[in-house]
N, C-alpha and C positions, 0 to 999 in steps of 0.2 A: 072426528076426522076419519076420512076414509083412507084406505091403504094407499090409494093412488095419490091423494092429496099429501099424505105423510111422506111418501116417496119423493114427490116434487119438492116439498119443503126441505127435506134433507139434501137433495141434489142442489137446490139453490143456496142453502146454507154452506155446503161444502165449496161451491163455486165462489161464494162471497169471501169465505175464509182464505181461499187460494189467492184471490185478487188482493185482499188486505195484506196478506203475508208478502206478496210480490211488491206491493207498494211500500211496505215498511222496509223491505230489503233494499229497494231502490233508493229510498230516502237515506238510509244508513250508509249505503255505498257512496252516494253523492256527498254526504257529510265527510266521509273518510277521504274522498278525493280532494275536497276543499281543504281539509287539514293537511294533506300531503303537499298540495300546492303552496299553502302558507309556510310550511316547514322549508320547502325549497327556496322560496323567496327570502325567508329569514337567513338561511344558510348562504345564499348568494350575496346578500347584503353584508353579512359578516366577513365572507371571503374578500369582498371588494374593499372593505375597510382595512383588513389586514394587508392586502396587496398594496393599497395606497400608502400605508405606513412603511412597508418595506421599500417601496419606490422612493419615498421621501428620504429614508435613511441611506439608500444607495446613492441618491443624488448628492447628499451631504458628503458621503465618503468620496464620491467622484470629485466634488469641489475641493476637498482637502488634498486629494492626490494631485489634482491639477496645480494647486498652490505649491505643493512640495516640489513638483516637477519644474515649475517656473523658477523657484528658488535655486534648485540644483543647476538649471541651465544658466542662470545668472552667475552663479558661483563658478561654473566651468568657464564661462566667458571672461570673468575677471581673472581667473587663474591663467587662462590662455594669454590674455593681454599682458599679465605680469611676466609670464615666461618669455614672451617676445621682447618685452622691455629689457629683461635681464640679459637675454642673448645679445641684444643690441649694445648694451653696456659692456659686455665681455668683448664683443668685437671692437668697440671703440677703444677699450683698454689694450687689446692686442695690437691694434693699429697704432695707438699712441705709444705703446711699449716698443714696437719695432722702430718707430721714428726716434725714440730716445736712444736706442742702441746704435743707430746709424749716425746720429749727430755727434758722437764723441769721437 
């Protein structure tokens, strides 16, 4: 081989090595990006699952609180009715008591 041919061969080999290295780097970077996207999708799916579970639990707690509130409201209503009834009875007793004192 002549010096010129050898120089051209080395130059072409060097250029081919650079192209191959660039291609391998691009392929590895693309693989890394696909792994990164897969990890993000997995994380989002897990967070979604946890959020749904928390929402279900909060919904149950809200339902239980609503039931307790309804029971308390019903009890207050019953106590209010009972108080009014007892007031009426006392008023009737007072009025009846006044009549009995006047009648003798």
